[in-house]
C-alpha positions in Angstrom: 1.8 -0.3 3.0 3.2 -2.9 5.4 2.7 -0.5 8.3 -1.1 -0.3 7.7 -3.1 -3.1 9.3 -6.3 -3.7 11.2 -6.4 -4.1 14.9 -5.0 -7.4 16.1 -7.6 -10.1 17.0 -7.3 -11.4 20.5 -9.2 -13.7 22.9 -11.7 -11.6 24.8 -13.7 -14.1 26.7 -17.5 -14.4 26.9 -18.1 -10.6 26.8 -17.8 -10.6 23.0 -20.5 -13.3 22.6 -20.6 -14.4 18.9 -18.0 -11.9 17.7 -14.2 -11.7 17.8 -12.3 -9.3 19.9 -9.5 -6.9 18.8 -7.1 -4.8 20.7 -6.7 -1.2 19.5 -5.0 1.7 21.2 -4.6 -0.5 24.3 -8.3 -1.1 24.5 -10.3 -4.3 24.0 -13.1 -3.8 21.5 -15.6 -6.4 20.4 -16.0 -6.9 16.6 -19.4 -8.6 17.0 -21.1 -10.4 14.1 -24.1 -8.1 13.9 -25.2 -4.8 12.3 -22.8 -2.3 13.6 -24.0 1.0 15.1 -23.6 4.1 13.1 -20.5 6.3 13.5 -20.5 10.0 14.0 -18.3 12.3 11.9 -17.8 16.0 12.7 -15.6 18.9 11.6 -12.6 17.8 13.7 -12.4 14.2 12.6 -11.8 11.9 9.6 -11.2 8.2 9.8 -9.1 6.0 7.6 -9.9 2.5 6.4 -8.2 0.0 4.1 -9.6 0.4 0.6 -10.1 -3.3 0.0 -12.0 -3.9 3.2 -9.5 -5.9 5.3 -6.4 -5.3 3.0 -5.2 -2.4 0.9 -3.9 -1.8 -2.6 -2.4 1.2 -4.2 -3.6 0.6 -7.7 -7.0 -0.8 -8.8 -9.2 -0.8 -11.9 -12.3 -1.5 -9.9 -14.2 0.2 -7.1 -17.1 -1.2 -5.1 -18.4 0.3 -1.9 -21.6 1.2 -0.2 -22.8 2.9 2.9 -25.8 4.6 4.5 -25.7 8.3 5.6 -27.8 10.6 7.6 -27.1 14.3 7.8 -28.4 17.8 7.9 -25.2 19.1 6.4 -25.5 21.1 3.2 -21.9 20.6 2.3 -18.9 18.3 3.1 -16.9 15.4 1.9 -18.3 12.0 2.9 -15.9 9.6 1.1 -12.4 10.3 -0.2 -9.6 8.3 -1.8 -6.3 9.8 -2.9 -2.5 9.6 -2.8 0.0 10.2 0.0 1.5 13.1 -2.0 -1.4 15.3 -3.0 -0.2 16.2 -6.6 -2.2 18.8 -8.4 -3.2 16.3 -11.1 -3.1 13.2 -8.9 -5.7 10.4 -8.9 -8.6 10.6 -6.5 -12.2 9.7 -5.9 -14.6 11.8 -3.8 -18.3 11.6 -2.8 -19.5 14.8 -1.3 -22.4 17.2 -0.7 -23.0 20.6 -2.4 -26.1 22.5 -1.3 -27.4 19.2 0.2 -27.1 17.3 -3.2 -24.8 14.3 -3.5 -21.9 14.7 -5.9 -19.1 12.7 -7.4 -15.7 13.7 -8.6 -13.1 11.3 -9.9 -9.7 11.6 -11.7 -7.7 8.6 -12.9 -4.9 10.9 -14.0 -6.4 11.8 -17.3 -8.4 15.0 -16.5 -6.7 18.4 -16.6 -9.9 20.0 -15.3 -11.7 18.6 -12.3 -15.4 18.5 -12.6 -18.0 17.6 -10.0 -20.9 15.5 -11.3 -24.3 16.0 -9.5 -26.6 13.0 -8.8 -29.5 15.5 -8.5 -30.4 13.7 -5.2 -30.8 15.8 -2.1 -30.0 13.8 1.0 -29.5 16.4 3.7 -32.9 15.8 5.3 -31.9 14.0 8.5 -33.1 10.6 7.1 -31.1 7.5 6.3 -30.0 7.2 2.6 -28.1 4.4 1.0 -25.3 5.1 -1.4 -23.5 2.6 -3.6 -20.6 3.2 -6.1 -19.2 0.7 -8.5 -16.4 1.3 -11.0 -15.0 -0.9 -13.7 -12.1 0.8 -15.3 -13.3 4.2 -16.6 -17.1 3.5 -16.1 -18.6 4.6 -12.7 -22.2 4.1 -11.6 -23.8 5.6 -8.5 -26.9 4.3 -6.9 -28.9 6.2 -4.2 -31.7 4.6 -2.3 -31.7 1.6 -4.6 -32.0 3.6 -7.9 -29.1 4.2 -10.3 -28.8 8.0 -10.6 -25.7 8.7 -12.7 -23.2 6.9 -14.9 -19.9 8.6 -15.4 -17.2 7.7 -17.9 -13.8 9.2 -17.2 -11.5 10.7 -19.9 -9.7 8.2 -22.2 -6.3 7.0 -20.8 -5.6 5.2 -17.6 -8.2 2.8 -16.2 -6.5 2.6 -12.7 -7.1 4.6 -9.6 -3.7 5.1 -7.9 -4.0 6.0 -4.2 -2.3 5.4 -0.9 -4.5 2.4 -0.3 -6.9 4.1 2.2 -10.4 5.4 2.3 -11.3 8.4 4.4 -14.8 8.6 5.8 -15.6 12.2 6.7 -13.2 13.4 4.0 -9.9 15.2 4.4 -8.7 18.6 5.4 -9.3 20.6 2.2 -6.5 23.0 3.1 -4.0 20.1 2.8 -5.5 18.4 -0.3 -5.1 20.3 -3.5 -7.8 18.4 -5.4 -10.4 19.3 -2.9 -9.4 22.9 -2.7 -9.7 23.1 -6.5 -13.2 21.8 -6.3 -14.1 24.4 -3.6 -14.7 21.7 -1.0 -13.7 23.6 2.2 -16.3 22.3 4.6 -16.1 19.1 6.5 -19.0 16.7 6.6 -21.0 16.3 9.8 -23.4 13.4 10.2 -23.8 9.7 10.7 -22.6 6.8 8.6 -23.4 3.1 9.0 -23.6 -0.2 7.0 -20.3 0.3 5.3 -19.2 -2.3 2.8 -16.0 -2.3 0.7 -15.7 -5.0 -2.0 -18.5 -7.0 -0.3 -16.8 -6.9 3.1 -18.8 -5.4 6.0 -16.7 -2.9 7.8 -16.9 -2.2 11.6 -16.3 1.6 11.7 -15.1 1.4 15.3 -12.5 -1.5 15.2 -11.5 -1.5 11.6 -10.2 2.1 11.4 -6.5 2.5 11.1 -6.7 6.0 12.6 -5.5 6.8 16.1 -8.9 8.0 17.1 -11.9 5.7 17.4 -15.3 7.1 16.1 -18.1 7.9 18.4 -21.5 6.4 18.2 -24.2 8.5 16.6 -27.1 9.5 18.9 -29.7 8.6 16.2 
């Protein structure tokens, strides 16, 4: 993972005010110390971030992230973690929509059959909703709008999530990811995401992405 890093911090002058400045794709971007604007995700884009906030790790027995989402999409992958080589039984974690309802799927390498777990919370109403996921070994809890909605315990065996060290907001191309295809997740998410935190680190969706493209602001 030595080739995966955040944009390099540089001196940007007074234009950045209280924040720091980074250079990404030959552009100077301000990573200001404020609440970042929401990012827009559509069918043609997904954006990668380091899975520990400002660093990455390929193996972890803990997960801790949160974000706010606003969408009218009835289906689509919002959050995805997986391996470089998409094995049929490889580890992954996905948060996604089915019929407008938020779902979770996770495999730590112990599950032969992939199952989507519903939170029974519909969030495709064009309003902002907060989502938080915490995992300690095999136990996963999901909170929506401040209320814990599901607790999932994965199958006995491994307690580690083995991935490529990245998080993808807006999911991945289901045609290239076997796990997603097996879950029937063929649609990409369209909507807005903001207030992203990974392991208590606030993420700037515009400057902290390791993808070639930079997200666009949401119009909301």
